N, C-alpha and C positions, 0 to 999 in steps of 0.2 A: 860450329865454332862457339867459342865462349870467350867472355872477358870478365874481369872484376875491376872494382876500383871504389873510389869514394865520391860522391856527389856532394856539393855545399849545401843543397836544398832540394826540395822536390821539383822546383822548376830546372835546376840543373841536371837532375836525375833524367828528366824528359829530354833535354838537349843532348846528352850523351847518348841515350837510347836511340833517338832519331839520328844522329850521326853514324852510330854503330851499324843500323840496319840499311841506310841509303847511301852512304860513301862507298862501300865496297861490297862485292857480293860475299856469299858465305861458302864454307868448306865443311864436310860432315861425313860420316859413315867410315872412319878410319879403319883399315885392316892391315895386318903385317904377317909376313911368313918369313922365316930365315933364322940365321944363327946368332947374330949379334942382339945384344940385349940393350941397344941405345934407344933414346926416345924420340918422338916426333910430336913437336909441341908447337904452340903459337901459331897454329893454322887457320887461315881464313882465306877468303875470296880476294880479288883485286878489283880495282875500278872497272875491269873490261870482263869479269867472270861471265861464263856462259854455262848451261847445262852440260857438264862433261865428267868424265872420270879420268883422274891422272895416275899414271903409274910411275913410280919413283923407285928406281933399281940401282942397286950398289953395282960399281964397277971395280971398287976396291975398298978398303977400309974406311977410306974418307970422301969418296966421291960418288955421286948418283946422277944417273941420267933422269930427265923429267920429260914425260911424254903425255900429252893430252889426248883424249880420244877424238876431240874436235879441233883443238888448237895444233896438235902436232908437237914436234920437237922444241923444247924451250932450252935456255942455257943450263949447264949442268949444276948441281947443288954440292956444297962442300960441307962436311961435318963441322960443326961448331961456329957456322957463318950463317946469319939469318938470310933466308931466301925471299926475296921480294920482286915479284913480277906483276904485270898489270892482270894476270889471269889467276894467280895464286901465291900466297905466301905460307911460310912454315919455317921451322928451324929443327935440324936433326942434331942431336947430341949424342956422343959416344957414351957407352957404358962400361961395364966391367969386362963384357966379352966383345971383342972387335966384330964390326961388320965384315961380311965376306962378300964376294963377287956373286950376285944373284939374290941376295937378300932384297925383299921387295915391299915396299908400302903402296897401298891403293887408296885414294880418297876422291870424293866427288864434290863438285862445286856446283853453285847456282847463281843467277845474277842477283845483283843488289835489289832490294826492295825499293819502290817508288813511294815518295810523299806526294799523294795527290793533293793535299792541302795542309798546310800548318799555319795557324796563327797562335802567338804567344799570349794573346789576352791581355787583360789589365785588371787593376784593383779599382775600386769605386770607393769615394768618400763624398758624402753631401755635407752642406753645412749644417743640416740636422737629419737625424733619421738613419743612424749607421748601426744600430744594434736591433735585435729582435727579429721577429719572423719574417718581417716585411721590410728588412733594411736594405740600404741602397745598392749592395753588391748583387742583389737579386736582379737588377736591371740587365746584367750582361752574362750571367752564366748559362746561357743557353736554355732556360727553364721555357716551359711552355706556360704562355700567360694566362691560359683560361682553367688552370687546376685549382685556383684559390689559394696556393701557396707561394706564388712565384711572381709577385709584384712588389713594388715600391710604394710605401705610404708614410705620410708624417704630418705631425701638426707644426706648421713652420711660421716664421715671419718672413716677409719678402724684402729684398731678393733671395733666392735659393740657388745656391751653387752646387752642382754634381759635377764631381771632377773625375776624370777616366785616365788613369796612369798606366802606361804601356809597359810591359817588359822590354820591348823593342820599339824603336821609333817607327811610325805608321803614317803612311799618307792617306787621309780619309777624303774620298770623293763625294760621298753621300752619306747620310744618316736616316735612320728611321725610328720613329717612336710609336710603340703599340699602346693602345688604351687597355685599361683593366678589362677583366672579363665580365664584371657585373658592379653593382653600387652606383655611387653618385659620380657620374661621367663629367659632370661640371668641375670636377677637381683636377680634371686633366689640365697640363699646361696651356695656357693662352698666348703669352707672349714671351719672348726670350731671344737671346743671342747664343750662337754656337761659336766658341773661341778656341784658340790654341795658344800655349805657352811659348813664348819666344825665348825663354831663358832668363828674361827680366820682367816681363810684363805679359798681360792677356792681350791678343789682337783677335778681332771680330772676323770671323769667316762667312757667317750667315746671320742674318737678322729675320725674325718671324713676329708676327702680331696677327691679333683677331682669328686665332686658332680655336674656333669653337665648333659646337654641333658633334663632338665626338660620339661614336657608337661603340658598344662592346666589341672589344678585339680588333678594332679597326686599326691599320697601319697606314701610317702617313710618311712619305718620303720627302727629303729635302736635299737639294743639291748643294755642294760646296763650289762656289764659282771659280776659286783660285785655289787648289789644294797645295798643302804644305807637308813637309815631313816633320813631324813632332813626336815627342813622348807624351805629352800631356794635352788633353782637351777638356772642355768643359760646357755643360749647358747652364747658362746664367738666365735663370727664369724669374721673370719680374712680375708675373701675374698669372692666376689660374682663373678658371670661369667663375669661381665663387669661393667666399670663405677663406679661412687660414689652413686649409687641408690641401696636400698635393698627393696625387696618385697617378702612377705611371705603371703599365704593364711590362715593357720591356725598351731597351734602346739597343739599337744595332748601328755599329760604325764600320762603314763598308770601304774596302779598297776598290780600285777601278775595276777588278776582276769580278766583283760582286760579292766576294768572301767577306763575312763579317769578322773584322779584325779584333773586336772586344771579346769574341768568343775564344776562350782558350781550348784548342783542342786540333786534333791532327787525324787524318784519315790515311792509312796507308794500303799499298796494294803489295801483298808478297806473291813473287813469281811461280811459286811451287819449285820443287827440286827438279822438274822437267823443264822449267822455265817458260812453260805455256800457260800455266793457271793464273786466274786472277782471284786472289784470296784477299777480301777487303775488311780491314779491321780498323779500329780507332781507339784512341784515348782522349778522354776530356778532362782538362785539369779544372778544378775548382776549389774556392777556399771561402772560409769566414774566419776574419779575425776575431770577431766577438764570441765564436764558439771555439776558436783554437784548433781547427783542422784545415788540413791542406790535402786534397786527395786526388786520386785519379779514377774516372770511371773507365771501366773497360768494356769496350762495345764490339759488335760484329754487324756486318752488311751483307746484302746479296750482291751489291754492285755500287758503283760510285757515279754520281751525277755532279759536273761542276756547278749547275744551276739551282742545286737543293741545298737547304740548310742541314746542318750536321744532323739533327734528330728527323729530318725528312727524307733522309737517303733511304733507298729501297730496302726492305728488310731491316731496318735499324732494330738492334737489339742490345740493351744495356742495363742501367740501374744495377751494376755490379762494380764493385769497387775495390781498391787497395788504399788504406788509410796510410797517410804518410805525415811528415811535419817539415816546418820551416827551419831546419837544422840539418847538420851532417848526416848523411845516409851512405853507408857501405852498400855495394850492390855486385850482383852477378847478372849478366846476360847471356842466355844461350840461344843461338839463332841458326836457323837454315832457311831454305826457301819456303818452306811450309808453315813453319810457327815460330814464335818466339815466346821464351820463358824468361820472366823478370823476377828477380828476388832482391827485396829491399829489407835492410836490417835496421830496426829502431830499438835501441838499447839491446835487449837480449831476444827480441822477438823478430819474426821474420813474415814480411808480406810478399806473397807471390801471386803473379799473374801468368796466364796461359792464353795466347791470341794465335788462332790459326787453325789448321786442319788435325783432326784425329788421324791415326793410322786406323783406317776403317777395315773390318771384316767383310767387306762387300766389294765387288769390282766397281770401277769409276762409272760404268753405265748403270749400275743399280743405285749408287750413291754418289753422284759426280761432285757434290758440294758438303764434305763432312766437316763444317765448320764448328768450332768449339770455342768458348771463353770461360776462363775460369778467375776467381779473384779470392779475396779473403774476407769481404764484407758483403753481406746480402741483407737486406732491411726490409724485403716484402715491398708493401706499399711504403715508398720513401716518406719518411716525418718532414716536418718544416725544416727549411734549411739552415735554421740556427741551432738544430738539435745536435746535442754533443755525442750522439750515438754514431755520428760519422768520424769521431775521433780515434786515433790509433789506441787509446786507452779503453776503449769499449771492450768489457770483459764477458761479455754474453756469447752464447753460442752462435749468434748471428755473425761473429768474427772467428772464422774457422777457415784452416787451409783448403784448397780447392779439392784435394784428394779426401780429406776429412770432411766435407760438406756436410752441413747440420741444418737442416730446414725445421727442426724441432718435431714434434709428435704430430702424427696424422699421416693421410695419404698424400699423394705427390703435390697437388694443388698448383699453386702458381710456380712457374721456373725462377721467378725473382726471389723467391725463399731461399734458393740454393746457390752456394758458392761455385757450383760447376754445372755447366749448361752445355747442350749440344743441339744443333740444328739438324732435324731429321731429314729422311729423303722426301718428305712432303712440304719441306720448309717451316714446319712448326718447331718451336724451341722448347726442350725438354731439360727439366732439372734432375740432378743425380745426387743421391745422398750416401755418405760414408758412415755417418754417425746420426744419433738421434737423441737429443738433450745430452751430449757428450758421452753417451753409452753406445754399445754395439747394438744395431737394430738386427732383428731376424728379417732376412731377405725374402718377405712375402711377394708372391707372383704380382701383385698389383703396384709393387714399387719399382722405382728405378733406381739401382744402387751402383756402388763403386765396389768391385771385388779387388782384392781381399778385405779391405779396411771394414766393411760392414760386417763380415763374418767373424772378424776378431783377430788381432794380434797380441792380445794381452797375455798368451800363454806362450808365444813363440820365442825360443831362445836362439842364440848364434849356432853355427854349425859346430860340429864336434871339435874342429881344429881352431875354433874361435873366428873363423871368417863369417861374413855375412852374405845371405842370399837376398837379391832384390826381386821383387814380383811385380809384374805388369800392373798398372792401375787400369783396370778394364770396366767400361761402362755397359751397364745391362738394362734392358727393359722387360717389359713383360712378354710381348710379342712383336717381332721377333725377340730373342733373348739376347746374346752377346753382340754387341754392334761395333765396338772397337777400343781402342786404348790410346791413352795419352803418350804422345811421341816424346820420348826422352824423359819421362817421369815415372817413378816407380815407387812402391811402399817397401819398407824395410823394418825389422825389428828394432827397437830402441834399447835393447837390453844391453848395458855396457857401452852406449853410444852416445857422443855428444855432438851437437850441431857443428857443421863446417868440417866434420871428419871426412877425409876422402876414403871411399870404399872400392877396393879392387874386385873385379869380377872376372873369372878366368874366360869367359865368354866374349870379352871386350878388350881391345887395346888400350882403350881410354879409361878413365876411372869416374865414378859417380861421386857425388858430394851430398852429405847427409843434412837435412834441416828439420826442425820440428813444427809442429802444428802451432804456429803464431806465438803463444806464450806456454803452451802445453808441452809437457816433457814426460809423460808417462811412456812406458814402453811401446804402446800402440799408437803413439803419436808422431811417428817418425815418416818422412819420405825422402826419396833420393833422386837426384836429378843429374842427367849425364852430362859430362863435361866434354861434349862433341858438338 
C-alpha cells in the first residue's frame, strides 16, 4: 500500500509515518484478471488485518463479493464507493470498459506494525554553550559519551540553566547524568535543582548538592519524588567541582517505563507478510540548530529489548541518514509487512530510505533474517555533530540514493561508507555500491555491488514504443554472488524521464513512480518505486 502527502516539517513527517504503519495493516501484491478496465486503488489494511489473501469478484458491472482466505465473506463492494472494513480497504472505479461477472482482483494483507517504543525527544538550550562541536544539544541526542565528540562543555558564569523543551508533554520519573569520558572531571555539576515549567514559573522537583568524586563515564541516577506532566524541564546548576567550566557527558530524562524520553527515536517491529516475522527497525531524529540540519538516522536491529537503550539494542546498526529540514516536506510512503520505503522531497531533490527485509534469493532456513537498511547520506566515521555535512545541501558523493550508493574509490571497507547495506546470514553488515565517485564502477569480484546500476545505464534508451522497462535492483557479493533484491525498488533509464512520473509496467496491475538520485538527473541516475 502507499500514500502521499505533505508534512509541515521533519517531526511531522515522522508522526505521519508512525501513524501510517501502526494504526492499520498493509495491503500489497495486487493482481487482476478480467474484461473490465476499471481501477482498484486506495487499498490498505484495516485495524484488524491479518496475513491473508482477499478475492474480490464481480457479480455485475457494479458489484463485487469480498472474501478473505482467513476472514471469510465480508460485505459486498460497490463500484465508485470507498470500501472500508476492519480487515481491508480499497476503492474500485469504473473504466471505459465495464466489469463483467467473474472479473477478479486478488490482494494480500498483513497485520499492522508495532511501535515497540516511541519518544519524541526535545531540544536543548543552555544559558551558555549552544554552538560548536560540544553544544548543549549533544546531551540528549543518544550519542555515546566516550567517543570524544558527544558531550557538552562551556565556559560559564553560575548559575547555568540547561532547558529541555519536549515535542510532547512528558512525565519524568527519574533522570540520569553521565560524566564525560575523560578530562577534568571536577568540571562535572556539583549542586543543582531539577525543575519543570508550570506555564508561568519554574517549580523544583529535585535538589542535589555535594555531587563530587565523578569518574569517567560514570552514570548517576536521581529520582523525582512527585512526577508531573510538562513540556519543559531544566537543570539549574549552581556549582561545579571547580572553576568556571562545566562538562557533562549526557543527560537522560526517563519515563516510568525506563525509556529515555529526551532521546528522539522509535523502534518498530514489522510483522512480515506472513504475520509471524519479527523485523526490527528504527528511526532516530536528531537536529542541530547552529548547523541548520534536521535528520533521521535509519537503523536495523536483531531484536528488541525494553530494558536496553536505543544504541544498545541487540545487533544495532545505524550511522545511515536521510537529511531533512525544518520546513514543508512532500512525501511518499510505501509499506507492506516486510519493509517500508520513505521518499521525502526537499526542493527538487529526493531523500529515500528503506527499512526491512530484502527479497532474498535464499530459503528462509538458509537466510532467516535478510534485513536491509538504505538511506541517502553515509558519512563513514561520523564527524562532529555540528558539522554541516549532515545538511540536505551536502553535494558530495556521500549524499547519494540507496540504489546509487557511492562509497568512493577503493575496496569495500566499512559498510558505514555505503548508503545501501544488508545483514548477511552470519549477522555481519555489508555495504553495497552502485557508483564510485559518481561514475560507473567495474564490478570486480571482490566488490559488493548493485546491479544494474554499477554496470551502467548511461547508454540505455527507452523501448522502441517509448515505454520504460524497470530492472530489479539486485545486491551482489563476491561469494556467494547474487543474494537478493530490494522489494519494490527498481532502476530505470532516465532518458526523457522526469521525477514523479508514473511508469506503467505490463507485468503489474499497479504503476511505478520515478525519482532521481538525490539532486542528480543524468540518464543513469533514476530509480522507480512500486505504488503497491
